[in-house]
py3Dmol code that shows the C-alpha trace and the ligand (Angstrom):
import py3Dmol

protein = """\
ATOM      1  CA  LEU A   1      -0.106  14.245  24.539  1.00  0.00           C
ATOM      2  CA  PRO A   2       1.322  16.325  21.681  1.00  0.00           C
ATOM      3  CA  SER A   3      -0.009  15.963  18.142  1.00  0.00           C
ATOM      4  CA  PRO A   4       1.133  12.611  16.820  1.00  0.00           C
ATOM      5  CA  LYS A   5       4.050  12.397  14.411  1.00  0.00           C
ATOM      6  CA  PRO A   6       2.511  11.480  11.063  1.00  0.00           C
ATOM      7  CA  MET A   7       3.018   8.081   9.485  1.00  0.00           C
ATOM      8  CA  ILE A   8       2.953   7.003   5.860  1.00  0.00           C
ATOM      9  CA  ALA A   9       2.432   3.257   5.695  1.00  0.00           C
ATOM     10  CA  GLY A  10       2.647   1.232   2.498  1.00  0.00           C
ATOM     11  CA  ASN A  11       0.462  -1.827   2.048  1.00  0.00           C
ATOM     12  CA  TRP A  12       1.961  -3.923  -0.729  1.00  0.00           C
ATOM     13  CA  LYS A  13      -0.911  -6.418  -0.655  1.00  0.00           C
ATOM     14  CA  MET A  14      -0.156  -9.571  -2.737  1.00  0.00           C
ATOM     15  CA  ASN A  15       2.725  -7.937  -4.610  1.00  0.00           C
ATOM     16  CA  GLY A  16       6.456  -8.330  -4.261  1.00  0.00           C
ATOM     17  CA  LEU A  17       9.092 -10.974  -4.893  1.00  0.00           C
ATOM     18  CA  LYS A  18      12.706 -11.284  -3.728  1.00  0.00           C
ATOM     19  CA  ALA A  19      13.793  -8.616  -6.193  1.00  0.00           C
ATOM     20  CA  SER A  20      11.456  -6.092  -4.537  1.00  0.00           C
ATOM     21  CA  ALA A  21      13.948  -5.589  -1.726  1.00  0.00           C
ATOM     22  CA  ALA A  22      15.639  -3.192  -4.179  1.00  0.00           C
ATOM     23  CA  GLU A  23      12.551  -0.954  -4.020  1.00  0.00           C
ATOM     24  CA  LEU A  24      12.814  -0.989  -0.234  1.00  0.00           C
ATOM     25  CA  GLY A  25      16.474  -0.015  -0.610  1.00  0.00           C
ATOM     26  CA  GLN A  26      15.429   3.012  -2.647  1.00  0.00           C
ATOM     27  CA  ILE A  27      12.869   4.015  -0.043  1.00  0.00           C
ATOM     28  CA  MET A  28      15.556   3.773   2.651  1.00  0.00           C
ATOM     29  CA  ALA A  29      17.975   5.803   0.529  1.00  0.00           C
ATOM     30  CA  GLY A  30      15.372   8.533   0.056  1.00  0.00           C
ATOM     31  CA  TYR A  31      14.433   8.670   3.732  1.00  0.00           C
ATOM     32  CA  GLY A  32      16.929  11.307   4.737  1.00  0.00           C
ATOM     33  CA  ALA A  33      17.294  13.156   8.028  1.00  0.00           C
ATOM     34  CA  ASP A  34      14.870  15.893   6.994  1.00  0.00           C
ATOM     35  CA  LEU A  35      12.072  13.457   6.143  1.00  0.00           C
ATOM     36  CA  ARG A  36      12.851  11.275   9.177  1.00  0.00           C
ATOM     37  CA  GLY A  37      12.285  14.269  11.414  1.00  0.00           C
ATOM     38  CA  LYS A  38       8.854  14.875   9.949  1.00  0.00           C
ATOM     39  CA  VAL A  39       7.233  11.527   9.247  1.00  0.00           C
ATOM     40  CA  ASP A  40       7.466   7.833  10.125  1.00  0.00           C
ATOM     41  CA  LEU A  41       7.566   5.437   7.170  1.00  0.00           C
ATOM     42  CA  ALA A  42       6.359   1.855   7.261  1.00  0.00           C
ATOM     43  CA  ILE A  43       6.268  -0.819   4.563  1.00  0.00           C
ATOM     44  CA  CYS A  44       4.045  -3.882   4.839  1.00  0.00           C
ATOM     45  CA  PRO A  45       5.274  -6.467   2.313  1.00  0.00           C
ATOM     46  CA  PRO A  46       3.712  -9.883   1.768  1.00  0.00           C
ATOM     47  CA  ALA A  47       4.522 -12.412   4.488  1.00  0.00           C
ATOM     48  CA  THR A  48       7.040 -14.193   2.258  1.00  0.00           C
ATOM     49  CA  GLN A  49       9.236 -11.061   2.227  1.00  0.00           C
ATOM     50  CA  LEU A  50       8.772 -10.044   5.859  1.00  0.00           C
ATOM     51  CA  THR A  51      12.032 -11.491   7.171  1.00  0.00           C
ATOM     52  CA  THR A  52      14.080 -10.161   4.267  1.00  0.00           C
ATOM     53  CA  PHE A  53      12.566  -6.704   4.562  1.00  0.00           C
ATOM     54  CA  ALA A  54      13.031  -6.587   8.327  1.00  0.00           C
ATOM     55  CA  VAL A  55      16.711  -7.459   7.886  1.00  0.00           C
ATOM     56  CA  VAL A  56      17.232  -5.004   5.014  1.00  0.00           C
ATOM     57  CA  ALA A  57      15.502  -2.191   6.931  1.00  0.00           C
ATOM     58  CA  LEU A  58      17.433  -2.799  10.154  1.00  0.00           C
ATOM     59  CA  GLY A  59      18.966   0.438  11.379  1.00  0.00           C
ATOM     60  CA  SER A  60      17.282   2.509   8.647  1.00  0.00           C
ATOM     61  CA  ARG A  61      14.288   3.597  10.708  1.00  0.00           C
ATOM     62  CA  VAL A  62      11.938   2.428   7.969  1.00  0.00           C
ATOM     63  CA  LEU A  63       9.384   0.384   9.896  1.00  0.00           C
ATOM     64  CA  ILE A  64       8.272  -3.022   8.651  1.00  0.00           C
ATOM     65  CA  GLY A  65       4.826  -4.488   9.162  1.00  0.00           C
ATOM     66  CA  ALA A  66       2.787  -7.528   8.212  1.00  0.00           C
ATOM     67  CA  GLN A  67      -0.569  -7.303   6.460  1.00  0.00           C
ATOM     68  CA  ASP A  68      -2.422  -9.642   8.786  1.00  0.00           C
ATOM     69  CA  CYS A  69      -1.936 -12.052  11.688  1.00  0.00           C
ATOM     70  CA  HIS A  70      -3.900 -14.869  13.281  1.00  0.00           C
ATOM     71  CA  ALA A  71      -5.422 -14.266  16.716  1.00  0.00           C
ATOM     72  CA  LYS A  72      -3.787 -17.357  18.247  1.00  0.00           C
ATOM     73  CA  ALA A  73      -0.091 -17.582  19.085  1.00  0.00           C
ATOM     74  CA  SER A  74       0.377 -21.019  17.470  1.00  0.00           C
ATOM     75  CA  GLY A  75      -1.489 -24.176  16.608  1.00  0.00           C
ATOM     76  CA  ALA A  76      -3.470 -26.021  13.955  1.00  0.00           C
ATOM     77  CA  HIS A  77      -4.208 -23.171  11.557  1.00  0.00           C
ATOM     78  CA  THR A  78      -2.740 -24.170   8.218  1.00  0.00           C
ATOM     79  CA  GLY A  79      -1.469 -21.266   6.174  1.00  0.00           C
ATOM     80  CA  ASP A  80      -1.865 -18.691   8.926  1.00  0.00           C
ATOM     81  CA  ILE A  81       0.802 -16.595  10.601  1.00  0.00           C
ATOM     82  CA  SER A  82       0.669 -15.543  14.243  1.00  0.00           C
ATOM     83  CA  ALA A  83       1.578 -12.135  15.638  1.00  0.00           C
ATOM     84  CA  GLU A  84       4.442 -13.833  17.480  1.00  0.00           C
ATOM     85  CA  MET A  85       5.777 -15.086  14.141  1.00  0.00           C
ATOM     86  CA  VAL A  86       5.499 -11.589  12.698  1.00  0.00           C
ATOM     87  CA  ALA A  87       7.418 -10.155  15.664  1.00  0.00           C
ATOM     88  CA  ASP A  88      10.002 -12.927  15.315  1.00  0.00           C
ATOM     89  CA  THR A  89      10.918 -11.646  11.822  1.00  0.00           C
ATOM     90  CA  GLY A  90      11.856  -8.272  13.284  1.00  0.00           C
ATOM     91  CA  ALA A  91       8.705  -6.561  12.006  1.00  0.00           C
ATOM     92  CA  THR A  92       7.122  -4.134  14.477  1.00  0.00           C
ATOM     93  CA  HIS A  93       3.708  -3.440  12.966  1.00  0.00           C
ATOM     94  CA  VAL A  94       0.765  -5.398  11.608  1.00  0.00           C
ATOM     95  CA  ILE A  95      -2.289  -4.302   9.639  1.00  0.00           C
ATOM     96  CA  VAL A  96      -5.507  -5.790  11.006  1.00  0.00           C
ATOM     97  CA  GLY A  97      -9.005  -5.581   9.577  1.00  0.00           C
ATOM     98  CA  HIS A  98      -8.123  -4.403   6.083  1.00  0.00           C
ATOM     99  CA  SER A  99     -11.309  -4.326   4.000  1.00  0.00           C
ATOM    100  CA  GLU A 100      -9.859  -6.967   1.657  1.00  0.00           C
ATOM    101  CA  ARG A 101      -9.464  -9.289   4.668  1.00  0.00           C
ATOM    102  CA  ARG A 102     -12.943  -8.424   5.893  1.00  0.00           C
ATOM    103  CA  THR A 103     -14.334  -9.236   2.408  1.00  0.00           C
ATOM    104  CA  ASP A 104     -12.123 -12.082   1.153  1.00  0.00           C
ATOM    105  CA  HIS A 105     -11.867 -13.878   4.504  1.00  0.00           C
ATOM    106  CA  ALA A 106     -15.142 -12.865   6.135  1.00  0.00           C
ATOM    107  CA  GLU A 107     -13.401 -11.121   9.008  1.00  0.00           C
ATOM    108  CA  THR A 108     -15.798  -9.505  11.463  1.00  0.00           C
ATOM    109  CA  ASP A 109     -15.196  -6.782  14.010  1.00  0.00           C
ATOM    110  CA  ALA A 110     -14.801  -9.558  16.592  1.00  0.00           C
ATOM    111  CA  THR A 111     -12.073 -11.197  14.468  1.00  0.00           C
ATOM    112  CA  VAL A 112     -10.280  -7.891  14.105  1.00  0.00           C
ATOM    113  CA  HIS A 113     -10.610  -7.235  17.859  1.00  0.00           C
ATOM    114  CA  ALA A 114      -8.920 -10.575  18.592  1.00  0.00           C
ATOM    115  CA  LYS A 115      -6.162  -9.864  16.054  1.00  0.00           C
ATOM    116  CA  ALA A 116      -5.436  -6.452  17.572  1.00  0.00           C
ATOM    117  CA  GLU A 117      -5.100  -8.088  20.991  1.00  0.00           C
ATOM    118  CA  ALA A 118      -2.795 -10.693  19.443  1.00  0.00           C
ATOM    119  CA  ALA A 119      -0.667  -7.924  17.964  1.00  0.00           C
ATOM    120  CA  TRP A 120      -0.261  -6.311  21.393  1.00  0.00           C
ATOM    121  CA  ARG A 121       0.437  -9.657  23.062  1.00  0.00           C
ATOM    122  CA  ALA A 122       3.380 -10.003  20.642  1.00  0.00           C
ATOM    123  CA  GLY A 123       4.540  -6.430  21.180  1.00  0.00           C
ATOM    124  CA  LEU A 124       3.433  -5.193  17.746  1.00  0.00           C
ATOM    125  CA  VAL A 125       1.695  -1.948  16.829  1.00  0.00           C
ATOM    126  CA  ALA A 126      -1.717  -2.646  15.262  1.00  0.00           C
ATOM    127  CA  ILE A 127      -2.719  -0.621  12.208  1.00  0.00           C
ATOM    128  CA  LEU A 128      -6.460  -1.185  12.406  1.00  0.00           C
ATOM    129  CA  CYS A 129      -8.599  -0.455   9.337  1.00  0.00           C
ATOM    130  CA  ILE A 130     -12.181   0.731   9.297  1.00  0.00           C
ATOM    131  CA  GLY A 131     -14.328   2.346   6.625  1.00  0.00           C
ATOM    132  CA  GLU A 132     -17.709   2.329   4.935  1.00  0.00           C
ATOM    133  CA  THR A 133     -18.761   0.702   1.671  1.00  0.00           C
ATOM    134  CA  GLU A 134     -20.130   2.669  -1.252  1.00  0.00           C
ATOM    135  CA  ALA A 135     -23.700   1.643  -0.379  1.00  0.00           C
ATOM    136  CA  GLU A 136     -23.210   2.770   3.215  1.00  0.00           C
ATOM    137  CA  ARG A 137     -21.805   6.102   2.061  1.00  0.00           C
ATOM    138  CA  ARG A 138     -24.752   6.597  -0.286  1.00  0.00           C
ATOM    139  CA  GLY A 139     -27.159   5.571   2.443  1.00  0.00           C
ATOM    140  CA  GLY A 140     -25.764   8.237   4.751  1.00  0.00           C
ATOM    141  CA  THR A 141     -24.631   5.786   7.428  1.00  0.00           C
ATOM    142  CA  THR A 142     -20.866   6.371   7.254  1.00  0.00           C
ATOM    143  CA  LEU A 143     -20.491   7.744  10.776  1.00  0.00           C
ATOM    144  CA  SER A 144     -22.573   5.032  12.389  1.00  0.00           C
ATOM    145  CA  VAL A 145     -20.697   2.335  10.434  1.00  0.00           C
ATOM    146  CA  VAL A 146     -17.407   3.753  11.678  1.00  0.00           C
ATOM    147  CA  ASP A 147     -18.793   3.877  15.231  1.00  0.00           C
ATOM    148  CA  THR A 148     -19.814   0.231  15.087  1.00  0.00           C
ATOM    149  CA  GLN A 149     -16.423  -0.795  13.699  1.00  0.00           C
ATOM    150  CA  LEU A 150     -14.527   1.198  16.328  1.00  0.00           C
ATOM    151  CA  ALA A 151     -16.631  -0.155  19.168  1.00  0.00           C
ATOM    152  CA  GLY A 152     -16.417  -3.736  17.911  1.00  0.00           C
ATOM    153  CA  SER A 153     -12.837  -3.963  16.748  1.00  0.00           C
ATOM    154  CA  VAL A 154     -10.740  -1.713  19.003  1.00  0.00           C
ATOM    155  CA  PRO A 155      -9.957  -3.548  22.265  1.00  0.00           C
ATOM    156  CA  GLU A 156      -9.546  -2.016  25.713  1.00  0.00           C
ATOM    157  CA  GLY A 157      -5.922  -1.196  26.347  1.00  0.00           C
ATOM    158  CA  ALA A 158      -5.445   0.800  23.155  1.00  0.00           C
ATOM    159  CA  THR A 159      -2.805   3.518  23.511  1.00  0.00           C
ATOM    160  CA  ALA A 160      -1.224   6.110  21.269  1.00  0.00           C
ATOM    161  CA  ALA A 161       1.818   3.828  21.114  1.00  0.00           C
ATOM    162  CA  ASN A 162       0.144   0.518  20.261  1.00  0.00           C
ATOM    163  CA  LEU A 163      -2.685   1.521  17.935  1.00  0.00           C
ATOM    164  CA  VAL A 164      -2.918   3.336  14.611  1.00  0.00           C
ATOM    165  CA  ILE A 165      -6.354   3.725  13.057  1.00  0.00           C
ATOM    166  CA  ALA A 166      -6.637   3.715   9.256  1.00  0.00           C
ATOM    167  CA  TYR A 167      -9.834   5.198   7.904  1.00  0.00           C
ATOM    168  CA  GLU A 168     -10.252   3.619   4.484  1.00  0.00           C
ATOM    169  CA  PRO A 169     -13.545   4.089   2.655  1.00  0.00           C
ATOM    170  CA  VAL A 170     -13.902   0.755   0.846  1.00  0.00           C
ATOM    171  CA  TRP A 171     -15.082   2.488  -2.342  1.00  0.00           C
ATOM    172  CA  ALA A 172     -11.926   4.607  -2.419  1.00  0.00           C
ATOM    173  CA  ILE A 173      -9.485   1.680  -2.256  1.00  0.00           C
ATOM    174  CA  GLY A 174      -7.774   1.049  -5.567  1.00  0.00           C
ATOM    175  CA  THR A 175     -10.429   2.996  -7.495  1.00  0.00           C
ATOM    176  CA  GLY A 176      -8.809   6.393  -7.970  1.00  0.00           C
ATOM    177  CA  LEU A 177     -11.793   7.869  -6.133  1.00  0.00           C
ATOM    178  CA  THR A 178     -11.402   9.837  -2.897  1.00  0.00           C
ATOM    179  CA  PRO A 179     -13.926  11.507  -0.616  1.00  0.00           C
ATOM    180  CA  SER A 180     -14.007  15.298  -0.656  1.00  0.00           C
ATOM    181  CA  ASN A 181     -11.641  16.971   1.772  1.00  0.00           C
ATOM    182  CA  ALA A 182     -14.679  18.024   3.805  1.00  0.00           C
ATOM    183  CA  ASP A 183     -15.879  14.420   4.014  1.00  0.00           C
ATOM    184  CA  ILE A 184     -12.439  13.191   5.101  1.00  0.00           C
ATOM    185  CA  ALA A 185     -12.313  15.963   7.709  1.00  0.00           C
ATOM    186  CA  GLU A 186     -15.755  15.046   9.019  1.00  0.00           C
ATOM    187  CA  VAL A 187     -14.969  11.356   9.464  1.00  0.00           C
ATOM    188  CA  HIS A 188     -11.519  11.931  10.980  1.00  0.00           C
ATOM    189  CA  ALA A 189     -12.890  14.464  13.479  1.00  0.00           C
ATOM    190  CA  HIS A 190     -15.599  11.981  14.363  1.00  0.00           C
ATOM    191  CA  ILE A 191     -13.111   9.150  14.885  1.00  0.00           C
ATOM    192  CA  ARG A 192     -10.919  11.436  17.034  1.00  0.00           C
ATOM    193  CA  GLN A 193     -13.879  12.356  19.185  1.00  0.00           C
ATOM    194  CA  ARG A 194     -14.780   8.696  19.698  1.00  0.00           C
ATOM    195  CA  LEU A 195     -11.173   7.750  20.554  1.00  0.00           C
ATOM    196  CA  VAL A 196     -10.855  10.604  23.060  1.00  0.00           C
ATOM    197  CA  LYS A 197     -14.186   9.751  24.633  1.00  0.00           C
ATOM    198  CA  ARG A 198     -13.069   6.186  25.175  1.00  0.00           C
ATOM    199  CA  PHE A 199      -9.328   6.508  25.791  1.00  0.00           C
ATOM    200  CA  GLY A 200      -8.910  10.079  27.057  1.00  0.00           C
ATOM    201  CA  ALA A 201      -5.539  11.704  26.416  1.00  0.00           C
ATOM    202  CA  GLU A 202      -4.268   8.541  24.699  1.00  0.00           C
ATOM    203  CA  GLY A 203      -6.973   9.055  22.097  1.00  0.00           C
ATOM    204  CA  GLU A 204      -5.568  12.502  21.339  1.00  0.00           C
ATOM    205  CA  GLY A 205      -2.224  10.933  20.496  1.00  0.00           C
ATOM    206  CA  MET A 206      -3.462   8.025  18.379  1.00  0.00           C
ATOM    207  CA  ARG A 207      -2.669   8.377  14.709  1.00  0.00           C
ATOM    208  CA  ILE A 208      -5.604   8.340  12.340  1.00  0.00           C
ATOM    209  CA  LEU A 209      -4.389   7.584   8.818  1.00  0.00           C
ATOM    210  CA  TYR A 210      -6.462   8.177   5.713  1.00  0.00           C
ATOM    211  CA  GLY A 211      -6.354   5.418   3.089  1.00  0.00           C
ATOM    212  CA  GLY A 212      -7.851   5.111  -0.372  1.00  0.00           C
ATOM    213  CA  SER A 213      -6.236   6.182  -3.665  1.00  0.00           C
ATOM    214  CA  VAL A 214      -3.593   8.399  -2.071  1.00  0.00           C
ATOM    215  CA  LYS A 215      -0.901   9.361  -4.588  1.00  0.00           C
ATOM    216  CA  PRO A 216       1.748  12.080  -4.800  1.00  0.00           C
ATOM    217  CA  SER A 217      -0.607  14.460  -6.615  1.00  0.00           C
ATOM    218  CA  ASN A 218      -3.346  14.413  -3.955  1.00  0.00           C
ATOM    219  CA  ALA A 219      -1.243  13.760  -0.837  1.00  0.00           C
ATOM    220  CA  GLY A 220      -0.586  17.429  -0.132  1.00  0.00           C
ATOM    221  CA  GLU A 221      -4.209  18.413   0.214  1.00  0.00           C
ATOM    222  CA  ILE A 222      -5.266  15.252   2.067  1.00  0.00           C
ATOM    223  CA  LEU A 223      -2.395  15.232   4.568  1.00  0.00           C
ATOM    224  CA  LYS A 224      -3.052  18.784   5.704  1.00  0.00           C
ATOM    225  CA  ILE A 225      -6.652  18.045   6.757  1.00  0.00           C
ATOM    226  CA  ALA A 226      -7.123  18.287  10.532  1.00  0.00           C
ATOM    227  CA  ASP A 227      -6.880  14.928  12.318  1.00  0.00           C
ATOM    228  CA  VAL A 228      -5.307  13.251   9.286  1.00  0.00           C
ATOM    229  CA  ASP A 229      -2.071  11.953  10.810  1.00  0.00           C
ATOM    230  CA  GLY A 230      -0.737  10.265   7.723  1.00  0.00           C
ATOM    231  CA  ALA A 231      -1.821   7.787   5.095  1.00  0.00           C
ATOM    232  CA  LEU A 232      -2.125   4.080   4.421  1.00  0.00           C
ATOM    233  CA  VAL A 233      -1.139   3.664   0.793  1.00  0.00           C
ATOM    234  CA  GLY A 234      -1.743   0.674  -1.447  1.00  0.00           C
ATOM    235  CA  GLY A 235      -0.937   0.990  -5.145  1.00  0.00           C
ATOM    236  CA  ALA A 236       1.259   4.067  -4.844  1.00  0.00           C
ATOM    237  CA  SER A 237       3.465   2.420  -2.217  1.00  0.00           C
ATOM    238  CA  LEU A 238       4.874  -0.117  -4.684  1.00  0.00           C
ATOM    239  CA  LYS A 239       7.218   2.366  -6.351  1.00  0.00           C
ATOM    240  CA  ALA A 240       9.751   4.117  -4.138  1.00  0.00           C
ATOM    241  CA  VAL A 241       9.429   7.353  -6.104  1.00  0.00           C
ATOM    242  CA  ASP A 242       5.653   7.525  -5.524  1.00  0.00           C
ATOM    243  CA  PHE A 243       5.844   6.468  -1.898  1.00  0.00           C
ATOM    244  CA  LEU A 244       8.568   9.010  -1.153  1.00  0.00           C
ATOM    245  CA  GLY A 245       6.597  11.585  -3.162  1.00  0.00           C
ATOM    246  CA  ILE A 246       3.665  11.124  -0.795  1.00  0.00           C
ATOM    247  CA  ALA A 247       5.904  11.396   2.282  1.00  0.00           C
ATOM    248  CA  ALA A 248       7.480  14.524   0.818  1.00  0.00           C
ATOM    249  CA  ALA A 249       4.088  16.238   1.039  1.00  0.00           C
ATOM    250  CA  TYR A 250       5.069  16.909   4.698  1.00  0.00           C
TER     251      TYR A 250
END
"""
ligand_1 = """\
10
PEP
C -5.131 0.060 0.824
O -5.286 -1.046 0.319
O -4.933 0.154 2.037
C -5.200 1.236 -0.041
C -5.378 2.394 0.514
O -5.071 1.016 -1.413
P -4.909 2.142 -2.574
O -3.961 3.187 -2.051
O -4.374 1.393 -3.731
O -6.271 2.717 -2.794
"""
view = py3Dmol.view(width=600, height=400)
view.addModel(protein, "pdb")
view.setStyle({"model": 0}, {"cartoon": {"style": "trace"}})
view.addModel(ligand_1, "xyz")
view.setStyle({"model": 1}, {"stick": {}})
view.zoomTo()
view.show()
């Protein structure tokens, strides 16, 4: 498989009201033919805006994703949203295993594994997050933590088309801190090697996004690191000018 086309995905977290569709409109307006040829863009709004965003983005080639889904297709799970419901809005992607879900909702690798399978069952692309905590980084166990997360949360059947990995060091999310370029390169190369070992040529084509305090001013240097196939962006995805500024690093 050829080198994957990079993706910049925006995770809006618990931000965004009806009026935020205007920001999406600006992202669409700035996503011209030149940029479209170079990079895929995805926005993951809160669930309340998913339908609106999917309708607004229709035909624009900006991809829309959810931030989470339940593993089951339907049933007695008050407050949850299934992958089928996400797909029904017109969204095509879903983030699974974000560190905030792992922390706030005690999601384990097994939970994330089931959610990735649910995403595929509904025809969605899973953007699956992994990454070490600050204590794990300091303890020197980053690579083994990533190995455990990959082994436990990535199901059989992963392909370059249905899975995007997001490497997000937990200590870099929303903190303004980022690993050194050498550290990002080391982890991404390691993840690539693991994916290729398990999935062969498909693993070569899977996108591995970096996430954690990416902004326009550091995107250029991060996005040119080998095996960094894009970024998952939190805070800086909320403003069209910043989000497009990151994409423009390509
Ligand atoms: C994220 O939550 O996925 C993220 C990377 O956040 P931020 O860019 O704000 O660090």
